[in-house]
C-alpha positions in Angstrom: -0.3 0.1 0.2 1.5 3.0 -1.0 -1.3 5.5 0.3 0.3 8.1 3.0 -0.6 9.8 6.0 0.4 12.6 9.0 3.9 12.9 8.9 4.5 10.3 5.9 2.9 13.2 3.5 5.5 15.6 5.2 8.8 13.2 4.6 7.8 13.1 1.1 7.1 16.6 0.1 10.2 17.1 1.4 11.8 14.2 -0.5 9.8 12.5 -2.7 11.4 8.7 -2.9 10.4 7.9 -6.1 12.1 8.7 -9.8 9.3 8.0 -12.2 5.7 6.9 -11.6 2.1 8.5 -9.8 1.7 11.2 -8.0 -1.7 11.5 -6.9 -2.6 14.0 -4.9 -6.6 14.5 -3.9 -8.7 15.8 -1.7 -11.7 18.1 0.2 -9.1 21.2 0.5 -8.7 22.1 -2.6 -5.8 24.9 -1.7 -3.6 22.3 -0.2 -3.8 19.7 -3.2 -2.6 22.7 -5.1 0.2 24.0 -3.1 1.4 20.2 -2.8 0.9 19.6 -6.4 3.4 22.5 -6.8 5.8 21.6 -4.3 5.7 18.4 -6.2 6.2 20.3 -9.5 9.3 22.4 -8.2 11.2 19.1 -6.7 11.1 17.2 -10.5 11.2 19.7 -12.7 12.9 22.4 -10.8 12.5 25.9 -9.3 11.5 27.7 -11.0 10.4 24.8 -13.3 11.9 23.7 -16.1 9.8 24.3 -19.4 11.4 21.8 -21.3 11.0 18.7 -19.0 7.3 20.0 -17.0 3.9 19.5 -19.3 0.6 20.8 -17.3 -2.8 19.8 -18.8 -6.4 19.9 -17.4 -8.5 16.4 -17.0 -10.7 19.1 -20.0 -8.2 19.0 -22.7 -7.2 14.8 -22.2 -10.7 14.3 -22.6 -10.5 17.1 -25.8 -7.8 14.9 -27.0 -7.8 12.0 -25.7 -4.1 10.9 -27.4 -1.9 13.8 -25.9 -1.1 12.4 -22.3 0.2 9.3 -24.3 2.0 11.2 -26.6 3.8 13.7 -24.0 4.7 10.5 -21.9 6.2 8.6 -24.9 8.1 12.1 -25.8 11.4 11.5 -24.7 12.3 14.7 -23.4 14.7 17.0 -26.0 18.0 17.1 -23.2 17.7 13.8 -21.5 15.8 12.7 -18.5 12.0 12.0 -17.5 9.3 14.4 -18.1 7.0 16.3 -15.2 3.3 15.3 -16.3 0.8 17.9 -13.9 -2.7 17.4 -14.3 -5.7 19.2 -12.4 -8.7 18.4 -12.2 -8.0 14.9 -13.1 -11.2 12.6 -13.4 -11.7 8.8 -13.4 -11.5 8.2 -16.6 -7.8 8.8 -16.2 -6.5 6.2 -14.3 -7.4 3.1 -17.5 -4.8 5.5 -19.2 -2.1 6.6 -16.3 -2.3 2.2 -15.8 -1.4 1.5 -19.5 1.9 4.3 -19.5 3.2 3.1 -15.9 2.8 -0.6 -17.1 5.3 0.7 -20.1 7.3 1.8 -17.2 7.3 5.8 -19.3 10.1 7.6 -18.1 7.9 10.5 -16.4 6.4 11.8 -13.1 2.6 12.1 -13.1 1.5 15.0 -10.9 -2.4 14.3 -10.4 -4.1 16.6 -8.7 -8.1 14.8 -8.2 -10.7 15.8 -5.5 -12.5 14.4 -2.9 -12.0 10.8 -4.2 -13.7 7.9 -2.5 -11.4 4.3 -1.9 -13.4 2.4 -4.8 -12.3 5.6 -6.9 -10.4 4.1 -10.0 -7.6 7.1 -9.4 -7.3 6.1 -5.5 -7.0 2.6 -6.1 -4.8 2.7 -9.2 -2.3 5.1 -6.8 -2.4 2.7 -4.0 -1.6 -0.8 -5.0 1.7 0.3 -7.0 5.0 0.8 -5.4 5.6 3.4 -8.4 3.0 5.7 -6.9 1.8 7.4 -4.4 -1.4 8.3 -2.8 -1.2 12.2 -1.0 -5.0 12.3 0.6 -5.1 16.6 1.2 -8.3 17.1 4.0 -9.0 20.2 5.6 -5.6 21.7 8.3 -6.7 21.3 12.1 -6.3 23.7 14.4 -2.4 22.7 15.1 -1.8 22.9 11.6 -3.1 26.4 10.7 -1.4 27.8 13.9 1.7 26.4 12.8 1.0 27.8 9.8 0.8 31.5 11.1 3.7 31.1 13.1 5.9 30.0 10.1 5.3 32.9 8.2 5.4 35.2 10.8 8.4 34.0 12.5 10.4 33.7 8.4 9.8 37.1 8.4 10.8 38.2 11.1 6.8 40.1 11.9 5.9 40.0 15.9 2.8 39.3 17.1 0.7 40.9 19.9 -0.8 38.7 21.9 -3.5 36.1 21.3 -3.1 37.1 17.5 -2.5 32.9 16.5 -6.1 31.8 17.9 -7.9 35.0 16.4 -7.0 34.6 13.3 -7.3 30.8 12.7 -10.6 31.6 13.7 -10.7 34.3 11.8 -9.2 32.6 8.0 -10.8 28.9 8.5 -9.3 25.9 7.8 -8.3 26.3 4.1 -5.2 26.1 3.0 -5.3 28.9 -0.1 -7.4 31.4 1.4 -4.9 31.6 5.0 -1.7 31.5 2.6 -3.6 34.6 0.8 -4.2 35.8 3.3 -1.1 35.5 5.1 0.9 37.1 2.2 -1.6 40.3 2.8 -0.5 40.6 6.5 3.5 39.8 5.8 3.5 42.7 2.7 1.3 45.5 5.2 3.4 44.6 8.4 7.0 44.6 6.3 10.4 42.6 7.7 10.9 42.6 10.9 6.9 44.9 11.3 4.7 44.2 14.2 0.9 42.9 14.1 -2.0 43.9 16.2 -5.2 42.6 16.7 -6.7 46.3 14.9 -4.5 45.7 12.0 -5.5 42.6 11.0 -9.8 43.2 11.7 -9.2 46.3 9.4 -6.9 44.0 6.8 -8.7 40.9 7.5 -12.4 41.7 8.4 -14.0 41.6 5.0 -13.7 37.4 5.4 -16.1 35.1 6.2 -15.6 35.5 10.4 -17.3 38.1 10.6 -20.2 37.1 8.8 -19.8 34.1 11.1 -19.7 35.2 14.6 -22.8 37.4 13.9 -24.5 34.4 12.9 -23.6 32.6 16.2 -24.0 35.7 18.1 -27.7 36.2 16.6 -28.6 32.3 17.2 -27.0 32.3 21.0 -28.9 35.9 21.3 -32.5 34.5 20.2 -32.7 37.2 17.2 -34.5 35.3 13.7 -34.2 38.3 12.1 -30.3 39.3 12.8 -29.7 35.1 11.9 -32.1 35.7 8.8 -29.7 38.5 8.0 -26.4 37.3 8.7 -26.9 33.7 7.4 -27.5 35.3 4.0 -24.1 37.6 4.1 -22.0 34.5 5.3 -23.7 32.3 3.0 -23.0 35.0 0.0 -19.4 35.0 0.5 -19.2 31.4 0.0 -19.1 30.4 3.1 -20.0 27.0 3.5 -23.3 25.4 5.2 -20.9 22.9 7.4 -18.4 25.1 8.5 -21.2 27.6 9.9 -22.6 24.2 12.0 -19.1 23.2 13.3 -18.2 26.8 14.2 -21.3 27.4 16.1 -21.1 24.1 17.6 -17.7 24.9 18.8 -19.2 28.6 19.7 -22.2 26.7 22.0 -19.2 24.2 23.5 -17.4 27.4 24.9 -20.2 29.3 25.9 -21.5 25.8 27.9 -17.2 25.9 29.6 -17.9 29.0 30.7 -21.4 28.7 32.0 -19.9 25.9 33.8 -17.4 28.3 35.6 -20.2 30.5 37.0 -22.1 27.7 37.8 -18.8 27.1 40.1 -19.1 30.1 41.3 -17.2 32.7 39.2 -18.6 35.7 38.4 -19.5 37.2 34.9 -16.6 40.2 34.5 -14.3 37.3 36.0 -15.5 34.7 33.4 -15.3 36.8 30.4 -11.9 38.3 30.9 -9.7 34.9 31.2 -11.6 33.7 28.3 -9.1 32.0 25.9 -8.7 33.3 22.8 -9.7 36.9 24.7 -12.6 38.1 23.0 -13.2 40.9 21.4 -14.7 43.9 22.7 -16.6 44.5 20.0 -18.8 41.3 21.2 -17.9 41.5 25.3 -21.8 42.6 25.5 -22.9 39.8 23.8 -21.4 37.0 25.3 -22.6 38.2 27.9 -26.0 38.3 27.1 -25.6 34.8 25.8 -24.9 33.4 29.4 -27.2 35.2 31.2 -29.9 33.6 28.9 -28.4 30.0 28.8 -28.1 27.8 31.2 -25.7 24.5 31.0 -28.8 22.0 30.1 -30.4 24.4 28.1 -26.3 24.8 25.8 -26.1 20.5 26.3 -29.4 20.5 24.2 -28.6 23.3 22.1 -25.0 20.7 21.4 -26.6 18.0 20.4 -29.1 19.4 18.0 -26.2 21.0 16.3 -24.1 18.0 16.5 -26.5 15.6 14.8 -27.1 18.2 12.4 -23.4 18.0 11.4 -23.5 14.2 11.4 -26.8 14.7 8.9 -24.7 17.4 6.8 -22.1 14.1 6.4 -24.1 11.3 5.2 -26.0 14.1 2.7 -24.3 17.2 1.5 -27.0 18.3 -0.8 -28.9 18.8 1.7 -26.2 20.5 3.9 -27.5 23.9 3.7 -30.8 23.5 4.4 -30.6 20.5 7.3 -27.8 22.9 9.0 -30.3 25.8 8.3 -32.7 24.3 10.4 -31.1 23.2 13.5 -29.9 26.9 13.6 -33.0 28.3 13.7 -34.1 25.8 16.0 -31.9 26.6 18.7 -32.4 30.5 17.6 -35.3 30.0 18.8 -35.3 28.5 21.5 -33.1 31.0 22.5 -36.0 33.5 22.1 -37.8 31.7 24.4 -35.6 32.2 27.0 
């Protein structure tokens, strides 16, 4: 089996153990798929890539001319050595052609970018079954991975950060690698080599991201304002925010409220709980969070968390209904708050 996981993926990207063959880079995080494929291209074809040894195709071009890939793979390089062929938007129709070329021993490295492939899909089965192939899944970054990426980016530019800025950025940027990279580059450009970044800088520069719209959604839910919820949902979805991400963030928010509520039930004062919350609560949301903690009891928060967790599970089972079922669940929790 050549399906790589965890640190094996990082090791392979740093030093691929293939000279020719297939590398399938796939998964739901298209930004990370493109980033990892780009790293492999630079390894095999040079940085910057040598145009004489690199060919780049999209699946639509192969569909239009089925012979094109075979011609490229079988044509010797003008300057010797192998050819690197990068294929974007690959579908399972490509599996048979790649299998034939690999069996022939083509002197080429095929870097193939796929979507969220299932174990039964032809491309995955091919990459996972051959010794001359590797499968690199790319799933959404975890909070720990995003934190490391943020810190590494700013350390490399010698930029200092205000306290608690890393978790704030993680919440604002989400876990899509492409969006995160783009926004971090913008912040590095703003601060400059050896500069500093404050919370106000980040809010001003990244405030047009979906994070502010998501905050508006969860605060409307937790305070029981149905009209505000509807308006905030419309803004968030219009900005391209994934419905499942909204559900997950809402679930995280209510879990955090429950932990804070537990501190209050144990005798801590409201101001004390707010002041020592980690990550720190932004001053613009302080009044809303205080209201939410007064509204909700532990039992009610537990019920809300269960309702949202069920909706998350349902949305994963039936992706086509994720938006509708997610909105229904969040509205139900909002109405529960309105009745309190």
